[in-house]
A tleap script that builds the chain and sets N, CA, C and O, in Angstrom:
source leaprc.protein.ff14SB
mol = sequence {
  NMET ILE ASP TRP LEU ASP ALA CYS ARG GLN
  ARG ARG LEU ALA ASP LEU LEU GLU LEU TYR
  ALA ASP ASP ALA THR LEU ASP CYS CYS ASP
  GLY GLY ARG PHE VAL ARG ARG SER GLY LEU
  PHE ARG TYR TRP GLN GLY LYS LEU GLN THR
  ALA THR GLN ALA ALA PHE GLU LEU GLN GLU
  VAL VAL PRO GLU GLY ASP CYS VAL PHE LEU
  ASP TYR VAL ASP TYR ASP GLY THR ALA ALA
  ARG THR LYS PHE TRP PHE ASN ASP GLU GLY
  ASN ILE SER ARG THR ARG CYS THR PRO PHE
  GLY GLY ALA GLY SER ARG SER ASN ALA CALA
}
set mol.1.N position { -4.553 -23.818 -14.811 }
set mol.1.CA position { -4.569 -24.681 -13.662 }
set mol.1.C position { -4.956 -26.109 -14.060 }
set mol.1.O position { -4.475 -27.082 -13.479 }
set mol.2.N position { -5.829 -26.211 -15.056 }
set mol.2.CA position { -6.246 -27.540 -15.507 }
set mol.2.C position { -5.070 -28.297 -16.112 }
set mol.2.O position { -4.930 -29.500 -15.890 }
set mol.3.N position { -4.224 -27.608 -16.875 }
set mol.3.CA position { -3.034 -28.258 -17.438 }
set mol.3.C position { -2.123 -28.787 -16.338 }
set mol.3.O position { -1.562 -29.877 -16.457 }
set mol.4.N position { -1.976 -28.008 -15.263 }
set mol.4.CA position { -1.144 -28.417 -14.132 }
set mol.4.C position { -1.718 -29.675 -13.480 }
set mol.4.O position { -0.995 -30.638 -13.223 }
set mol.5.N position { -3.025 -29.654 -13.219 }
set mol.5.CA position { -3.676 -30.814 -12.610 }
set mol.5.C position { -3.598 -32.039 -13.515 }
set mol.5.O position { -3.312 -33.140 -13.044 }
set mol.6.N position { -3.850 -31.856 -14.809 }
set mol.6.CA position { -3.789 -32.981 -15.745 }
set mol.6.C position { -2.396 -33.594 -15.793 }
set mol.6.O position { -2.258 -34.817 -15.771 }
set mol.7.N position { -1.362 -32.757 -15.857 }
set mol.7.CA position { 0.010 -33.276 -15.887 }
set mol.7.C position { 0.320 -34.048 -14.605 }
set mol.7.O position { 0.968 -35.094 -14.650 }
set mol.8.N position { -0.140 -33.536 -13.467 }
set mol.8.CA position { 0.065 -34.241 -12.194 }
set mol.8.C position { -0.694 -35.560 -12.166 }
set mol.8.O position { -0.124 -36.594 -11.817 }
set mol.9.N position { -1.965 -35.536 -12.527 }
set mol.9.CA position { -2.793 -36.750 -12.509 }
set mol.9.C position { -2.230 -37.838 -13.406 }
set mol.9.O position { -2.246 -39.018 -13.059 }
set mol.10.N position { -1.736 -37.427 -14.560 }
set mol.10.CA position { -1.252 -38.391 -15.551 }
set mol.10.C position { 0.236 -38.690 -15.407 }
set mol.10.O position { 0.825 -39.399 -16.223 }
set mol.11.N position { 0.841 -38.126 -14.335 }
set mol.11.CA position { 2.246 -38.390 -13.985 }
set mol.11.C position { 3.185 -38.014 -15.134 }
set mol.11.O position { 4.174 -38.704 -15.379 }
set mol.12.N position { 2.876 -36.919 -15.837 }
set mol.12.CA position { 3.677 -36.433 -16.962 }
set mol.12.C position { 4.649 -35.367 -16.463 }
set mol.12.O position { 4.377 -34.170 -16.562 }
set mol.13.N position { 5.766 -35.807 -15.934 }
set mol.13.CA position { 6.738 -34.914 -15.312 }
set mol.13.C position { 7.256 -33.854 -16.279 }
set mol.13.O position { 7.314 -32.677 -15.925 }
set mol.14.N position { 7.630 -34.246 -17.482 }
set mol.14.CA position { 8.170 -33.280 -18.449 }
set mol.14.C position { 7.147 -32.197 -18.766 }
set mol.14.O position { 7.500 -31.020 -18.833 }
set mol.15.N position { 5.899 -32.570 -18.960 }
set mol.15.CA position { 4.849 -31.586 -19.250 }
set mol.15.C position { 4.617 -30.672 -18.056 }
set mol.15.O position { 4.397 -29.472 -18.224 }
set mol.16.N position { 4.663 -31.227 -16.863 }
set mol.16.CA position { 4.484 -30.425 -15.657 }
set mol.16.C position { 5.586 -29.375 -15.545 }
set mol.16.O position { 5.305 -28.207 -15.277 }
set mol.17.N position { 6.820 -29.779 -15.746 }
set mol.17.CA position { 7.943 -28.855 -15.637 }
set mol.17.C position { 7.875 -27.744 -16.681 }
set mol.17.O position { 8.334 -26.630 -16.427 }
set mol.18.N position { 7.315 -28.031 -17.839 }
set mol.18.CA position { 7.178 -27.019 -18.893 }
set mol.18.C position { 6.221 -25.898 -18.495 }
set mol.18.O position { 6.282 -24.809 -19.066 }
set mol.19.N position { 5.352 -26.140 -17.542 }
set mol.19.CA position { 4.409 -25.118 -17.098 }
set mol.19.C position { 5.077 -24.071 -16.207 }
set mol.19.O position { 4.521 -22.994 -15.990 }
set mol.20.N position { 6.263 -24.382 -15.692 }
set mol.20.CA position { 6.995 -23.497 -14.796 }
set mol.20.C position { 8.005 -22.643 -15.564 }
set mol.20.O position { 8.572 -23.092 -16.560 }
set mol.21.N position { 8.223 -21.426 -15.102 }
set mol.21.CA position { 9.292 -20.572 -15.622 }
set mol.21.C position { 10.634 -21.209 -15.268 }
set mol.21.O position { 10.733 -21.975 -14.310 }
set mol.22.N position { 11.662 -20.886 -16.047 }
set mol.22.CA position { 12.991 -21.457 -15.804 }
set mol.22.C position { 13.516 -21.148 -14.408 }
set mol.22.O position { 14.241 -21.955 -13.826 }
set mol.23.N position { 13.158 -19.989 -13.867 }
set mol.23.CA position { 13.666 -19.570 -12.558 }
set mol.23.C position { 12.613 -19.679 -11.447 }
set mol.23.O position { 12.702 -18.995 -10.427 }
set mol.24.N position { 11.625 -20.542 -11.656 }
set mol.24.CA position { 10.519 -20.692 -10.695 }
set mol.24.C position { 11.005 -21.223 -9.349 }
set mol.24.O position { 12.032 -21.896 -9.253 }
set mol.25.N position { 10.229 -20.895 -8.313 }
set mol.25.CA position { 10.477 -21.447 -6.976 }
set mol.25.C position { 9.217 -22.138 -6.478 }
set mol.25.O position { 8.098 -21.745 -6.809 }
set mol.26.N position { 9.424 -23.167 -5.683 }
set mol.26.CA position { 8.338 -23.914 -5.064 }
set mol.26.C position { 8.637 -24.009 -3.577 }
set mol.26.O position { 9.667 -24.551 -3.176 }
set mol.27.N position { 7.734 -23.481 -2.764 }
set mol.27.CA position { 7.848 -23.599 -1.318 }
set mol.27.C position { 6.883 -24.689 -0.875 }
set mol.27.O position { 5.670 -24.570 -1.044 }
set mol.28.N position { 7.440 -25.750 -0.306 }
set mol.28.CA position { 6.699 -26.969 0.006 }
set mol.28.C position { 6.009 -26.907 1.365 }
set mol.28.O position { 6.435 -26.186 2.267 }
set mol.29.N position { 4.939 -27.678 1.485 }
set mol.29.CA position { 4.204 -27.814 2.747 }
set mol.29.C position { 5.116 -28.251 3.890 }
set mol.29.O position { 4.897 -27.878 5.042 }
set mol.30.N position { 6.120 -29.029 3.574 }
set mol.30.CA position { 7.019 -29.572 4.590 }
set mol.30.C position { 8.168 -28.631 4.932 }
set mol.30.O position { 9.045 -28.985 5.720 }
set mol.31.N position { 8.170 -27.441 4.351 }
set mol.31.CA position { 9.189 -26.455 4.676 }
set mol.31.C position { 10.344 -26.355 3.707 }
set mol.31.O position { 11.189 -25.474 3.866 }
set mol.32.N position { 10.420 -27.217 2.712 }
set mol.32.CA position { 11.515 -27.160 1.748 }
set mol.32.C position { 11.278 -26.120 0.671 }
set mol.32.O position { 10.138 -25.757 0.382 }
set mol.33.N position { 12.358 -25.648 0.082 }
set mol.33.CA position { 12.280 -24.719 -1.045 }
set mol.33.C position { 13.038 -25.342 -2.211 }
set mol.33.O position { 14.168 -25.805 -2.058 }
set mol.34.N position { 12.402 -25.345 -3.372 }
set mol.34.CA position { 12.977 -25.926 -4.579 }
set mol.34.C position { 13.029 -24.837 -5.637 }
set mol.34.O position { 12.028 -24.171 -5.903 }
set mol.35.N position { 14.197 -24.658 -6.240 }
set mol.35.CA position { 14.436 -23.534 -7.128 }
set mol.35.C position { 14.886 -24.032 -8.504 }
set mol.35.O position { 15.661 -24.982 -8.620 }
set mol.36.N position { 14.380 -23.366 -9.533 }
set mol.36.CA position { 14.705 -23.639 -10.933 }
set mol.36.C position { 14.201 -25.022 -11.341 }
set mol.36.O position { 13.682 -25.769 -10.512 }
set mol.37.N position { 14.352 -25.348 -12.585 }
set mol.37.CA position { 13.837 -26.618 -13.105 }
set mol.37.C position { 14.485 -27.823 -12.431 }
set mol.37.O position { 13.822 -28.834 -12.198 }
set mol.38.N position { 15.779 -27.724 -12.115 }
set mol.38.CA position { 16.450 -28.861 -11.472 }
set mol.38.C position { 15.845 -29.144 -10.098 }
set mol.38.O position { 15.651 -30.305 -9.738 }
set mol.39.N position { 15.549 -28.114 -9.341 }
set mol.39.CA position { 14.916 -28.293 -8.036 }
set mol.39.C position { 13.498 -28.806 -8.163 }
set mol.39.O position { 13.075 -29.678 -7.404 }
set mol.40.N position { 12.761 -28.263 -9.126 }
set mol.40.CA position { 11.390 -28.722 -9.352 }
set mol.40.C position { 11.370 -30.181 -9.783 }
set mol.40.O position { 10.486 -30.938 -9.381 }
set mol.41.N position { 12.338 -30.577 -10.597 }
set mol.41.CA position { 12.452 -31.981 -11.000 }
set mol.41.C position { 12.625 -32.874 -9.784 }
set mol.41.O position { 11.936 -33.886 -9.650 }
set mol.42.N position { 13.548 -32.502 -8.894 }
set mol.42.CA position { 13.782 -33.312 -7.684 }
set mol.42.C position { 12.515 -33.417 -6.841 }
set mol.42.O position { 12.187 -34.487 -6.329 }
set mol.43.N position { 11.814 -32.307 -6.702 }
set mol.43.CA position { 10.587 -32.303 -5.902 }
set mol.43.C position { 9.504 -33.172 -6.541 }
set mol.43.O position { 8.965 -34.072 -5.897 }
set mol.44.N position { 9.192 -32.905 -7.793 }
set mol.44.CA position { 8.046 -33.552 -8.431 }
set mol.44.C position { 8.268 -35.008 -8.797 }
set mol.44.O position { 7.313 -35.784 -8.801 }
set mol.45.N position { 9.478 -35.400 -9.101 }
set mol.45.CA position { 9.717 -36.784 -9.499 }
set mol.45.C position { 9.216 -37.766 -8.443 }
set mol.45.O position { 8.480 -38.698 -8.765 }
set mol.46.N position { 9.604 -37.566 -7.199 }
set mol.46.CA position { 9.177 -38.465 -6.122 }
set mol.46.C position { 7.699 -38.363 -5.820 }
set mol.46.O position { 7.052 -39.373 -5.540 }
set mol.47.N position { 7.152 -37.151 -5.873 }
set mol.47.CA position { 5.727 -36.963 -5.575 }
set mol.47.C position { 4.859 -37.687 -6.598 }
set mol.47.O position { 3.894 -38.360 -6.234 }
set mol.48.N position { 5.200 -37.549 -7.869 }
set mol.48.CA position { 4.396 -38.198 -8.908 }
set mol.48.C position { 4.531 -39.713 -8.865 }
set mol.48.O position { 3.564 -40.428 -9.130 }
set mol.49.N position { 5.712 -40.207 -8.537 }
set mol.49.CA position { 5.926 -41.657 -8.472 }
set mol.49.C position { 5.144 -42.306 -7.338 }
set mol.49.O position { 4.743 -43.464 -7.451 }
set mol.50.N position { 4.922 -41.576 -6.247 }
set mol.50.CA position { 4.254 -42.159 -5.088 }
set mol.50.C position { 2.817 -41.666 -4.907 }
set mol.50.O position { 2.209 -41.908 -3.864 }
set mol.51.N position { 2.277 -40.985 -5.900 }
set mol.51.CA position { 0.930 -40.415 -5.793 }
set mol.51.C position { -0.136 -41.495 -5.644 }
set mol.51.O position { -0.073 -42.551 -6.273 }
set mol.52.N position { -1.115 -41.199 -4.795 }
set mol.52.CA position { -2.241 -42.111 -4.605 }
set mol.52.C position { -3.184 -42.040 -5.803 }
set mol.52.O position { -3.073 -41.147 -6.643 }
set mol.53.N position { -4.095 -42.974 -5.867 }
set mol.53.CA position { -5.071 -43.021 -6.957 }
set mol.53.C position { -5.945 -41.770 -6.989 }
set mol.53.O position { -6.304 -41.303 -8.070 }
set mol.54.N position { -6.289 -41.224 -5.841 }
set mol.54.CA position { -7.177 -40.056 -5.759 }
set mol.54.C position { -6.430 -38.727 -5.832 }
set mol.54.O position { -7.045 -37.667 -5.720 }
set mol.55.N position { -5.127 -38.774 -6.017 }
set mol.55.CA position { -4.317 -37.553 -5.996 }
set mol.55.C position { -4.721 -36.574 -7.084 }
set mol.55.O position { -5.117 -36.957 -8.184 }
set mol.56.N position { -4.610 -35.299 -6.741 }
set mol.56.CA position { -4.804 -34.169 -7.646 }
set mol.56.C position { -6.249 -33.995 -8.103 }
set mol.56.O position { -6.511 -33.502 -9.200 }
set mol.57.N position { -7.168 -34.402 -7.258 }
set mol.57.CA position { -8.585 -34.128 -7.503 }
set mol.57.C position { -8.856 -32.682 -7.105 }
set mol.57.O position { -8.544 -32.272 -5.987 }
set mol.58.N position { -9.428 -31.923 -8.008 }
set mol.58.CA position { -9.700 -30.506 -7.789 }
set mol.58.C position { -10.845 -30.315 -6.804 }
set mol.58.O position { -11.880 -30.974 -6.899 }
set mol.59.N position { -10.646 -29.411 -5.865 }
set mol.59.CA position { -11.687 -29.034 -4.921 }
set mol.59.C position { -12.224 -27.636 -5.249 }
set mol.59.O position { -13.435 -27.433 -5.334 }
set mol.60.N position { -11.300 -26.662 -5.433 }
set mol.60.CA position { -11.730 -25.288 -5.691 }
set mol.60.C position { -10.584 -24.473 -6.280 }
set mol.60.O position { -9.415 -24.706 -5.972 }
set mol.61.N position { -10.939 -23.512 -7.133 }
set mol.61.CA position { -9.990 -22.544 -7.683 }
set mol.61.C position { -10.452 -21.162 -7.233 }
set mol.61.O position { -11.609 -20.794 -7.433 }
set mol.62.N position { -9.543 -20.395 -6.623 }
set mol.62.CA position { -9.908 -19.082 -6.091 }
set mol.62.C position { -8.902 -18.038 -6.581 }
set mol.62.O position { -7.769 -18.010 -6.100 }
set mol.63.N position { -9.296 -17.171 -7.536 }
set mol.63.CA position { -8.411 -16.074 -7.928 }
set mol.63.C position { -8.339 -15.047 -6.801 }
set mol.63.O position { -9.343 -14.742 -6.158 }
set mol.64.N position { -7.140 -14.521 -6.573 }
set mol.64.CA position { -6.977 -13.508 -5.528 }
set mol.64.C position { -5.850 -12.565 -5.923 }
set mol.64.O position { -4.677 -12.938 -5.875 }
set mol.65.N position { -6.201 -11.355 -6.311 }
set mol.65.CA position { -5.194 -10.364 -6.676 }
set mol.65.C position { -4.300 -10.845 -7.793 }
set mol.65.O position { -4.775 -11.151 -8.887 }
set mol.66.N position { -2.999 -10.915 -7.525 }
set mol.66.CA position { -2.029 -11.305 -8.539 }
set mol.66.C position { -1.710 -12.802 -8.533 }
set mol.66.O position { -0.713 -13.222 -9.121 }
set mol.67.N position { -2.537 -13.600 -7.881 }
set mol.67.CA position { -2.272 -15.037 -7.810 }
set mol.67.C position { -3.578 -15.819 -7.843 }
set mol.67.O position { -4.667 -15.247 -7.912 }
set mol.68.N position { -3.441 -17.133 -7.791 }
set mol.68.CA position { -4.585 -18.043 -7.772 }
set mol.68.C position { -4.328 -19.096 -6.702 }
set mol.68.O position { -3.234 -19.656 -6.630 }
set mol.69.N position { -5.337 -19.370 -5.864 }
set mol.69.CA position { -5.287 -20.476 -4.917 }
set mol.69.C position { -5.955 -21.687 -5.550 }
set mol.69.O position { -7.006 -21.567 -6.181 }
set mol.70.N position { -5.351 -22.835 -5.382 }
set mol.70.CA position { -5.922 -24.079 -5.868 }
set mol.70.C position { -6.035 -25.029 -4.686 }
set mol.70.O position { -5.028 -25.363 -4.062 }
set mol.71.N position { -7.252 -25.469 -4.371 }
set mol.71.CA position { -7.488 -26.469 -3.329 }
set mol.71.C position { -7.698 -27.804 -4.027 }
set mol.71.O position { -8.488 -27.900 -4.967 }
set mol.72.N position { -6.993 -28.834 -3.570 }
set mol.72.CA position { -7.016 -30.129 -4.250 }
set mol.72.C position { -6.549 -31.217 -3.298 }
set mol.72.O position { -6.115 -30.932 -2.182 }
set mol.73.N position { -6.636 -32.450 -3.736 }
set mol.73.CA position { -6.106 -33.587 -2.993 }
set mol.73.C position { -4.641 -33.735 -3.396 }
set mol.73.O position { -4.336 -33.895 -4.577 }
set mol.74.N position { -3.744 -33.682 -2.430 }
set mol.74.CA position { -2.313 -33.745 -2.702 }
set mol.74.C position { -1.897 -35.168 -3.106 }
set mol.74.O position { -2.702 -36.098 -3.067 }
set mol.75.N position { -0.632 -35.312 -3.490 }
set mol.75.CA position { -0.111 -36.595 -3.963 }
set mol.75.C position { -0.353 -37.728 -2.972 }
set mol.75.O position { -0.516 -38.877 -3.384 }
set mol.76.N position { -0.381 -37.429 -1.672 }
set mol.76.CA position { -0.505 -38.460 -0.645 }
set mol.76.C position { -1.925 -38.607 -0.101 }
set mol.76.O position { -2.142 -39.296 0.896 }
set mol.77.N position { -2.883 -37.965 -0.751 }
set mol.77.CA position { -4.278 -38.097 -0.345 }
set mol.77.C position { -4.747 -37.066 0.660 }
set mol.77.O position { -5.911 -37.098 1.060 }
set mol.78.N position { -3.882 -36.150 1.086 }
set mol.78.CA position { -4.270 -35.120 2.037 }
set mol.78.C position { -4.793 -33.882 1.300 }
set mol.78.O position { -4.481 -33.654 0.131 }
set mol.79.N position { -5.586 -33.104 2.010 }
set mol.79.CA position { -6.080 -31.855 1.439 }
set mol.79.C position { -4.929 -30.855 1.394 }
set mol.79.O position { -4.155 -30.749 2.345 }
set mol.80.N position { -4.818 -30.124 0.290 }
set mol.80.CA position { -3.747 -29.139 0.147 }
set mol.80.C position { -4.274 -27.889 -0.530 }
set mol.80.O position { -5.258 -27.926 -1.270 }
set mol.81.N position { -3.606 -26.796 -0.265 }
set mol.81.CA position { -3.882 -25.523 -0.936 }
set mol.81.C position { -2.545 -25.011 -1.466 }
set mol.81.O position { -1.569 -24.893 -0.725 }
set mol.82.N position { -2.522 -24.714 -2.752 }
set mol.82.CA position { -1.323 -24.146 -3.355 }
set mol.82.C position { -1.665 -22.797 -3.949 }
set mol.82.O position { -2.684 -22.627 -4.619 }
set mol.83.N position { -0.794 -21.847 -3.688 }
set mol.83.CA position { -0.929 -20.502 -4.226 }
set mol.83.C position { 0.037 -20.382 -5.402 }
set mol.83.O position { 1.224 -20.679 -5.264 }
set mol.84.N position { -0.460 -19.954 -6.544 }
set mol.84.CA position { 0.318 -19.845 -7.777 }
set mol.84.C position { 0.473 -18.390 -8.184 }
set mol.84.O position { -0.487 -17.621 -8.144 }
set mol.85.N position { 1.686 -18.015 -8.576 }
set mol.85.CA position { 1.950 -16.731 -9.212 }
set mol.85.C position { 2.479 -17.025 -10.608 }
set mol.85.O position { 3.109 -18.059 -10.832 }
set mol.86.N position { 2.222 -16.119 -11.547 }
set mol.86.CA position { 2.607 -16.330 -12.941 }
set mol.86.C position { 3.458 -15.172 -13.449 }
set mol.86.O position { 3.319 -14.040 -12.984 }
set mol.87.N position { 4.343 -15.461 -14.407 }
set mol.87.CA position { 5.135 -14.403 -15.030 }
set mol.87.C position { 4.361 -13.824 -16.223 }
set mol.87.O position { 3.237 -14.239 -16.503 }
set mol.88.N position { 4.965 -12.882 -16.905 }
set mol.88.CA position { 4.302 -12.214 -18.027 }
set mol.88.C position { 4.019 -13.152 -19.199 }
set mol.88.O position { 3.124 -12.889 -20.002 }
set mol.89.N position { 4.769 -14.233 -19.299 }
set mol.89.CA position { 4.556 -15.214 -20.368 }
set mol.89.C position { 3.491 -16.240 -20.008 }
set mol.89.O position { 3.150 -17.085 -20.835 }
set mol.90.N position { 2.963 -16.184 -18.800 }
set mol.90.CA position { 1.929 -17.118 -18.372 }
set mol.90.C position { 2.445 -18.389 -17.713 }
set mol.90.O position { 1.667 -19.289 -17.400 }
set mol.91.N position { 3.766 -18.464 -17.500 }
set mol.91.CA position { 4.330 -19.623 -16.810 }
set mol.91.C position { 4.251 -19.413 -15.303 }
set mol.91.O position { 4.203 -18.282 -14.820 }
set mol.92.N position { 4.237 -20.508 -14.580 }
set mol.92.CA position { 4.225 -20.451 -13.121 }
set mol.92.C position { 5.590 -19.944 -12.660 }
set mol.92.O position { 6.617 -20.550 -12.965 }
set mol.93.N position { 5.597 -18.838 -11.929 }
set mol.93.CA position { 6.862 -18.290 -11.449 }
set mol.93.C position { 7.140 -18.674 -9.999 }
set mol.93.O position { 8.294 -18.732 -9.573 }
set mol.94.N position { 6.076 -18.936 -9.246 }
set mol.94.CA position { 6.239 -19.297 -7.838 }
set mol.94.C position { 5.010 -20.058 -7.369 }
set mol.94.O position { 3.886 -19.754 -7.771 }
set mol.95.N position { 5.233 -21.041 -6.522 }
set mol.95.CA position { 4.131 -21.716 -5.837 }
set mol.95.C position { 4.483 -21.850 -4.365 }
set mol.95.O position { 5.646 -21.985 -3.984 }
set mol.96.N position { 3.443 -21.809 -3.561 }
set mol.96.CA position { 3.602 -22.048 -2.117 }
set mol.96.C position { 2.432 -22.911 -1.693 }
set mol.96.O position { 1.277 -22.503 -1.816 }
set mol.97.N position { 2.725 -24.103 -1.194 }
set mol.97.CA position { 1.647 -24.996 -0.772 }
set mol.97.C position { 1.568 -25.067 0.743 }
set mol.97.O position { 2.568 -24.948 1.451 }
set mol.98.N position { 0.341 -25.265 1.217 }
set mol.98.CA position { 0.100 -25.443 2.639 }
set mol.98.C position { -1.009 -26.465 2.810 }
set mol.98.O position { -2.005 -26.413 2.088 }
set mol.99.N position { -0.864 -27.387 3.742 }
set mol.99.CA position { -1.971 -28.284 4.051 }
set mol.99.C position { -3.065 -27.488 4.740 }
set mol.99.O position { -2.792 -26.466 5.370 }
set mol.100.N position { -4.285 -27.945 4.625 }
set mol.100.CA position { -5.352 -27.264 5.333 }
set mol.100.C position { -6.364 -28.246 5.827 }
set mol.100.O position { -6.331 -29.416 5.444 }
set mol.101.N position { -7.282 -27.797 6.683 }
set mol.101.CA position { -8.251 -28.649 7.373 }
set mol.101.C position { -9.075 -29.498 6.443 }
set mol.101.O position { -9.281 -29.164 5.276 }
set mol.102.N position { -9.538 -30.597 6.981 }
set mol.102.CA position { -10.357 -31.546 6.231 }
set mol.102.C position { -9.900 -32.956 6.550 }
set mol.102.O position { -8.839 -33.161 7.140 }
set mol.103.N position { -10.692 -33.901 6.163 }
set mol.103.CA position { -10.381 -35.301 6.443 }
set mol.103.C position { -9.056 -35.682 5.819 }
set mol.103.O position { -8.834 -35.465 4.628 }
set mol.104.N position { -8.185 -36.243 6.620 }
set mol.104.CA position { -6.917 -36.743 6.126 }
set mol.104.C position { -5.853 -35.679 5.955 }
set mol.104.O position { -4.775 -35.986 5.444 }
set mol.105.N position { -6.099 -34.460 6.352 }
set mol.105.CA position { -5.085 -33.421 6.143 }
set mol.105.C position { -3.998 -33.516 7.203 }
set mol.105.O position { -4.210 -34.068 8.283 }
set mol.106.N position { -2.833 -32.969 6.880 }
set mol.106.CA position { -1.699 -32.988 7.799 }
set mol.106.C position { -1.811 -31.910 8.853 }
set mol.106.O position { -1.144 -31.980 9.885 }
set mol.107.N position { -2.642 -30.914 8.608 }
set mol.107.CA position { -2.714 -29.771 9.502 }
set mol.107.C position { -4.063 -29.110 9.365 }
set mol.107.O position { -4.787 -29.344 8.397 }
set mol.108.N position { -4.395 -28.297 10.323 }
set mol.108.CA position { -5.635 -27.527 10.230 }
set mol.108.C position { -5.361 -26.065 9.913 }
set mol.108.O position { -6.261 -25.232 10.023 }
set mol.109.N position { -4.130 -25.739 9.520 }
set mol.109.CA position { -3.794 -24.358 9.174 }
set mol.109.C position { -4.148 -24.083 7.735 }
set mol.109.O position { -3.965 -24.943 6.872 }
set mol.110.N position { -4.659 -22.884 7.461 }
set mol.110.CA position { -4.994 -22.528 6.084 }
set mol.110.C position { -3.912 -21.691 5.473 }
set mol.110.O position { -4.021 -21.294 4.312 }
savepdb mol mol.pdb
quit
């Protein structure tokens, strides 16, 4: 998770994409779904380019069963929670993000 946060903070798109499996999916807070590296590239390129100074500050890491929840400051300064699943090689196979309550968040849903 630290590698993911570091790549996001430092706006290292290529390194970020390497953390994902080739067939990974990302379900976005805004309802979009991005599939495979090409979809992840489209999603992350704009987010990293417009990220605020405080973006990707870690709040909490919570392991749960076969996944991990990561609470952090999203690219736009809002509170976010992303759920990560991993494949057998340790790459991210799926993520699903949701905004959650707190100052500046887009929603109060967890």
